C-alpha positions in Angstrom: -12.7 -6.4 -31.1 -15.5 -4.3 -29.7 -18.9 -4.4 -31.4 -21.1 -1.3 -31.6 -22.9 -2.6 -28.5 -19.8 -2.8 -26.4 -18.8 0.1 -24.2 -15.5 0.7 -22.3 -15.8 -0.3 -18.7 -12.9 0.9 -16.5 -11.5 -1.6 -14.0 -12.6 -1.2 -10.4 -9.8 -0.8 -7.8 -10.3 -4.5 -6.8 -10.0 -5.7 -10.4 -6.9 -3.6 -11.0 -5.2 -4.8 -7.8 -6.0 -8.4 -8.8 -4.7 -8.0 -12.3 -1.4 -6.5 -11.1 -1.1 -9.1 -8.4 -1.6 -11.9 -10.9 1.2 -10.5 -13.1 3.8 -10.4 -10.3 5.4 -13.3 -8.5 4.5 -13.5 -4.8 6.9 -11.8 -2.4 6.6 -11.2 1.3 5.0 -7.9 2.3 7.5 -5.1 2.8 7.6 -1.4 3.5 8.3 -0.8 -0.2 4.8 -2.1 -1.0 2.3 0.5 -2.2 -0.4 1.4 0.3 -3.9 0.8 -1.1 -5.7 2.5 1.9 -5.8 5.7 3.9 -4.9 9.3 3.1 -1.5 8.3 1.7 -2.9 5.7 -0.7 -0.5 5.3 -3.6 2.7 5.8 -1.6 4.9 3.1 -0.3 5.0 2.6 3.5 8.5 3.9 3.4 7.5 7.1 1.6 4.5 7.6 3.9 6.7 7.4 7.0 9.2 9.9 5.6 6.5 12.3 4.5 4.2 12.0 7.5 5.8 10.3 10.6 2.8 11.3 12.8 0.5 9.4 10.5 2.8 6.4 10.5 2.9 6.5 14.3 -0.9 6.6 14.4 -1.3 3.8 11.9 1.2 1.6 13.8 -0.6 2.1 17.1 -4.3 2.0 15.9 -4.4 -0.3 12.9 -4.2 -4.0 13.6 -2.6 -6.5 11.4 -0.2 -6.2 8.5 -0.9 -2.6 7.7 -0.1 -1.5 11.2 3.0 -3.7 11.3 4.3 -2.3 8.0 3.6 1.3 9.2 5.6 0.6 12.4 8.5 -0.9 10.5 8.6 2.0 8.1 8.5 4.5 10.9 11.3 2.7 12.8 13.5 2.8 9.7 12.7 6.4 9.2 13.6 7.3 12.8 16.8 5.2 12.6 15.7 2.7 15.3 17.6 -0.5 15.2 17.2 -3.7 17.1 
């Protein structure tokens, strides 16, 4: 219970992410994960690639690591590229 001295403090983005992450079992990253960065923050990688393939292409070529890899995978799926 809150006392008269307590005030509501909204969670920061980092605290919110950690609370959500703690409530879900671990699973490998996928293109259905929600992007927590960039101008398409809040969309899944799959939705971002479908909505803005040019941005997915840019992210795949310019952003190192997992974010770039997931962007590339989502773009490939959107374009129908198969191995």
